N, C-alpha and C positions, 0 to 999 in steps of 0.2 A: 593430310590431316595432321601429321606430325609437325609440319611447318606452321599450321594454324595454331596448334597448341603452344609452339614457341612464341608466336605473336601474342597469344593470350597471356602467357607468363610474363613477357616483357612489358606489356601494357597494364599489368596489375600493380606496377610499382607505385608506391605512395609513401609519404613520410608519416602517415597516420596508421599506427599499428592495427587498430580495430577494423578499419576499412579493409586492410590487407587480409586480416584474419577471416573476416566474414566472407569476403569475395572468394578467397582461396577455399574456404569450407564448402561453399555450394558448387563452385566450378570443379573442384577436385572430386566431387561426388560422381563425376562422369556424365551419365546420360547418353542419349543416342547420338547427339551432335548431328541430327538430321539436317538442320538448316544450313550450317556451313558445308556439310557434305554435298547437299543439293547444289549449292553455288559452284563447288568445284567440279561436280559431275557434269553440270550443264556447260561449264567452261570447257571441259574436256571434249564434250560432244560437239562443240562449235570449233574445236581445234585452237582454242585460245589459251595462251599461257601468260596472260597479262600480269605484270608484277604486283598489281594491287589486289589480286584475287584473294590472297591469304589474309590481307588486312581486312577486307570486307567480310570474309567468312568469320573472322574474329568479331567484327562489329555486330553481325546478326546474332552471334552466340551471346555477346554481352547484353544486347537488347532482350533476348529471350531470358537470360538469367535474371535480369532486372525485373521482368514481369513475374518470374517465379517467386522472387523475394517478396514482391508486393502481394501477389496472389495468396501466398501462404499466410500472410498477416490478415488479409481480408477474410479468407476462408477459415481462419483459426485452425489450420492444418498442423498436424504433429509429426507426420511421417512423409518423406519423399525420398525416392531412390533407395529405399531400404534403411534409412537412418533418420534421426531426428531432424526436423526442419530447422533452418537457421533461426527462425523466430523462437523456437523452443530452446535453442542453445544460447542465443545471444540477446533475445528479447525483441519485441516488436519495433521499438524505436531504432535500434541498430539495423535491423533488416530493411526497414523503409529507407533509411538514410544511405545505406550501402547500395540499395537498388538505385537510388538517385545518382550516386557516384558512377555506377556502371552505365546508366543512361548518358550522363554527361561525358564520360570517357569515350563512349561510342561515338558521340558527336564530334569530339576532338579528332578522333581517327578519321571520320568522314571528311573533315576539313582538310586533313593531310592528303587525302586522295585528290582533292581539288577538281571535282567534276560535279557540275550543278545538277545534271540529271540523276546522278547517284544520290546527291543530297535530297533532291525532290522525292525520289522513290522511298528513301528510308525515313525522311521526316513525315511524309504522308502516311507511311505504314505505321509509324510509332503513334501518330495521332489517331488513326483508325483503331489500333489495338486498345488505346485508352478509352475510346468511345465504346468498344465492345465490352470492356471491363465494366463500365458504368451501366450499359444495357443489361448485362448479366445481373448486376447488383439490383437493378430495378425489377428484374423478373424473379428474384428469389422468393420462394414460398408462394408462388402464384401457379396453381395447378391448371389454370386455363390457357397457359402458353401454347401457341400453335407451332406446327412444324416450321412454318415460315419464320416465326419469331426466333425459334431455336437456331435455324440455319443462319439467320442474320447475325446472331451473336457469335457463332463459331467461325463464320467467314471473316468476321472482324477480329475476334480475339485470338484465334489460332491460325487460320488459313492465310491471313494477310501477310504474316512474316515469311511463311513458305513461298507465297507468291512473290514477295519482294526479293527473297534470296534467289529464286529462279530467274527473275527479271534482270538482276544486276549483271549476271554473266553476259547476256547478249549486249547490254549497254557497254560494258568494258570491251567487248569484242567488236563493237561497231556494226553489229548485225542489222539487217533491215527490219522495219516495223512488224512485218508478218511473223518473222522468227521470234522477235521479242514477245509478241502477244501469245504465240504458241507456248513459249517457256513460262510466261506468267500464268496461262491457263493450266499448264501442267502443275505448277506449284500450288495454285489455289485448290485444284481438285484433289491433289495429294494431301494437302493440309486438312481439307474437309473430311476426307476418308479417314485420315489419322485420328481426328478428334472423335468422329462417330464410333470408331473401334475402341478408342479410349473410354468412351461413355458406356459401351457394351461391357467392357471388362470390369467396370465398377460394380456390375451385378453378377458377372459369371466368372471373373478371373480368380486367381490365387493371390492372396495378399503378399505372400513371400516372394512370388515371382514378380508381381507388380511393383513391389517396394513402397506400397502405400496402403492405407486402410480401406477395405471394401466398405461400401455404403457411405463413403464421404459425401457423395453427391446428394444422397437422401438427407443426411445430417445437416447439410448446408441449405436444404430446401431448393436444390437445383433441379429444374425440370429438363431432362435430357431425352434424346430420341427413344430409348427403350421405354421410358415412362409414358411418353406421348403415344407410342404405338400400343402400349398395354391399356391405357385409358380408352382407346378407341374400341378395343375388343372385349374389355372386361365386363362383368356383370355389375349391376348397380351397387351391390354390397362391396365388391372388389374395388370399384372406383372410389367409393367412399373411404375405404381403408387407405388407399394410395393418396387421396387428396389430403386426408388428415395428417398423414406422415409428412407430406411435402409442406403443408401449411405450418406445422409445428416442429419440423426437423426431428421427427421421432425415429429412433433406430430400433426400438423394441420389436417392431413388426417387420424388420428387414427380411428374415427368412420367409415369412408369408408373402411379402411383396416380391421377393425373388421368385417364389413359386408361381405367383400370378404372371409375372413377366415371361417366365418360361412357358407356362400353359397357354397363354394367349398368343404365342408365336411372336412376341414383341422383339425378342433378341434376333430372331431370324429376319424379321422385317427391317430392323436397324442395320443388320449386316448386308441386306440387299441394297439398302440406300448407300452404304459404304462401297459396295461393289459397283454401283452406277457411277459414283465419283471416281473410283479407280479406273473404270473403263474410259471415262472422260480424260483422265490423265494419260492413259495409254495412247489414245487417239492423238492427243496433242504432241506426245513425244515422238510419234511417227513422222512429224514434220521436220525433225532434226536429222542431220547427216547420220547414216548408218555406220556406227563404229562401236568399239567396246564400251565407251562411256554411255552412248545412247542405249545400248543393250542393258547396261546396269540400271539406267533410269526406268526402262520397261520392267526389269526384274523387281526393282524397288516398289513400284506400284502394285505389282502382282503379289509380292511377299507381304505387303502391308495387311492384306486380308487374312493372313495366317497368324497375325500377331497375337501373342498371348501375354506380353508384358510390356 
């Protein structure tokens, strides 16, 4: 990961000071770096030390960072990773344009790798992520969204880059198609579980630990799995309160809605859905050679369910 950070620093070079400043601001904020770590862990599990693995790990982090810059503008977010979002500090225009810079820099780096399968996986993933963003935008303030609709969005918007990160390692290693598919399945399931837990924490987490404002999903009119599960089990009056909050982006009833989500068992139901995805990831990882890296992949899937930030 230290080598990945070196690649990131080297490839953020630009003669445009504002681009450098905004990009450094968001990347230096840290974050979990799960996607690049996933690529490196799968490479290790497959016994691969391909020289391009650090470059591609940086590529997936650049793509992820670009989506964060754009997301925060679309969602009008003010806090990420415990500090003001880039759009709060530099403005919406700079955030969008620097996000575009990071996307284009990522594609320059893909070309350097000179592997058409790598290009296909990452270009397809980037396109699916964009579709997921638009789907989510279309679903905003719509309290009738189903669990299938929700899963389609998060598998596009979040899980697709996890899937691509895990798939790139076997491609570089020249692994057989069955292993490549097992890695992709692991990544998709892990990414899905990660997002479900993220959505749970928006209603039961601690703002200081999360580094973002609680209730942001409600304010944005975003229907996530805890809300979907609560609507199934709530009384008519409770459902009406939740629907009105979603449709109008109202935060004044957040404590009451949190109470409904807890009392209806919605948080537990959402966590069980995340557990099912984590189990799917664990099964997929068992197809990989047994070594310390595969063990780390198994631990990662299990630890995800204990996530609190």
